[in-house]
Residue, then its C-alpha position, 0 to 999 in steps of 0.5 A: m500499500g503506497a503513501e497515496d493509497r493510505y491517504a486516499w480517504v482525506r480528499p473526499l472527507l474534506a470535499e464532503l465537509g466543504l473544506v477544499r479550497p480552490r487553487s490559487h490563481r495568483p502566480g505573481l505573489a510567489g515572486v513578490r514573496k521571494r523578493v521580500e524573503e531575499s531582502g533580509l527584511l524578515d530576518r532583521m524583524h525577527a532578530l528585533r522581536e527576539r531582542i525585545n523579548q530578551q530585554a523584557r525577560g519574556l514573551v512581549v511580542d509574538e510572531q507568527l510565520f505563514l507558509p505559501p500560498h498565504h499572502v501574509l508572510r509574518r505577523y507580530s502581535f502585542g496584547s494590551n488592555g484586552i486588545e491585540h495590536v498587530m503588525q503584519i507583512s503581506v504580499h499582494t499583486s501590487g507588491p509588499r505591504v505593511d499593515f497595522f491593526s488592532q483586534d479584540r483579543n476575544g476575537r482571536r479564536y474566531s480569526y482561526v475559525r474564520y481562516l480555516y473554514h472561510r466563514d464570517s464571524g461577527d464576534l471578530r472586530s478589527d480596527m485598521k490603523l495604517s497600511f502602506a506599500l513598502d520597498s523591503v530593501r529600503v527599510g532601515e533599522d530606524d524604520l523597524r525601530r519606529w514600527f515596533s515602537y508603534l506596535l508596543w505603544g498600542l498603535q497610538p496616533k502620536f507614534k504612527p511611523a511615516a512612510r516616507t522612505l518605505i514606498a516602493p517606487l513602482l507600485d500602484p499607487p505610489y504613496a502611503i495609504p493611512i486608514n482611519 
């Protein structure tokens, strides 16, 4: 009995439960993802998160890694006063983006259900604070410091990072998009 034969029951079960997702028709995302990974940005962000947690002597900033074909590459979160503040790097056909948003911590368990089953949950409340296109090669250490500071300050407007040097020049649209 080959490996394929042993797992032949999985596909029909998933189909019966309605859990089979359609194939992704976004081949351009793999190239964008590869450029971001090769830029070293994700490694530098991971190292800074490690340093923050080391200095705090505990887990302050959580990190989640997402595998292809998911459009999110990394998600960093910090919980404060029952709210989860999130910074994530994602790829889109227009290029990479950094997003900052807050969500109700109780909604976190629903986000997994929503992701897994593609069902909307009225209990998940998210509040987008800032989103902009970026050029992963041009992001410097000062930019990362501002991003993580903004996250640790609970995405307070007075600590909002500027997108001045982070915009990828060839992306559409070629400007920061603050979302309030």
